[in-house]
N, C-alpha and C positions, 0 to 999 in steps of 0.2 A: 263740481268741476273746479271751482276756485280753490277748494281745499286740496285737490289733487295737484294743482299747479304750484302752489306756494308752500303748503304745509301738509305733507302726506300723512303725518301721524298726529297732528295737533288741530286745534280748532281753526276755523276760517278767520282771517284778519278782520278786525273791527273797524279799522281806519278806512274811511270811504275812498281815499286816494289809492290805497293799496288794492282795494276791491276793484276799483275802476281799472287800475293797471293790470290786474290779473284777468279781468274781463277782456280788455283790449288784446293782451298777449294770447289768450285762448282763442279769440276771434281771428287773430293773424295766423296762428298755427292751423286753425281749421281752414281758412281760405287758402293757405299755402298747400295743405294736404289735398284739398279739392282741386286746385289748379294742377298740381303734380299728377294726380290721378287722371285728370282730363287729358293732360299731355301724353301720358303713357297710353291711354285708351285711343287717342287719335293716331299715335304712332303705329300701334298694332292694327288699327283700322286701315291706315294708309298702306302698310305692308301687305295686308290681306287684299286690298284693292289692286295693288300692283301685281301680286301673284295671280289674281283672278284674270287680269288683263293679259298677262303673259300666257297663261293656260288657254284662254280663249283664242288668242292669236295663233298659238301653236296648233290647236285643234283645227282652226280654220285653214291654216296653211297645209296641214296634212290631208284634210279632206279635199282641198283644191288639187293637191298633187295626185291623190288617188283617182279623182274624177278624170283628170287629164290623162293619166296612164290608162285608164279604162277606155276612154274615147279613142286613144291611139292604138289600142290593142296591145299595149306594152305592159300589161299587168301580170307578166310571167312570174315575177317575184312574189306575188300574192299566193300562188299555189291553191287557188280556189277551184275545187272541182277537178283537180288533176290527179293522175295516177303516178305514184313514185315507182319507178322500175328498179329492180335489183335482183341479186341472186342470194340464195341461202343454202345452207347445208344442214341436214338433220343429223343429230348426234344421238347415240345410244346413251342411256343413263351412266354408263361407265366411261364415256368420253370418246368412244370410237365412232368413226364416221360410218354411217349406214348408207347402203345403196350406191 
């Protein structure tokens, strides 16, 4: 690791002060990377939590609205178990109206 920080293609430094400096620099880089990763993780975790709360509140609100409409008998817009009335015409394969 020390070789990678100071001399990528040569031998590691022999001077103890340079070795200590490389060790401290490597430790600081590691700590900075770990803290940055933790911050990104916490930001994503926070956004996920906020999205989950918003989704839960929206679901709760819609279910409450549906229950109230059902109790009032005003659930016409649900079209549950209803027949749709309409007219139709039967056409021959050549496009002419039949009957």
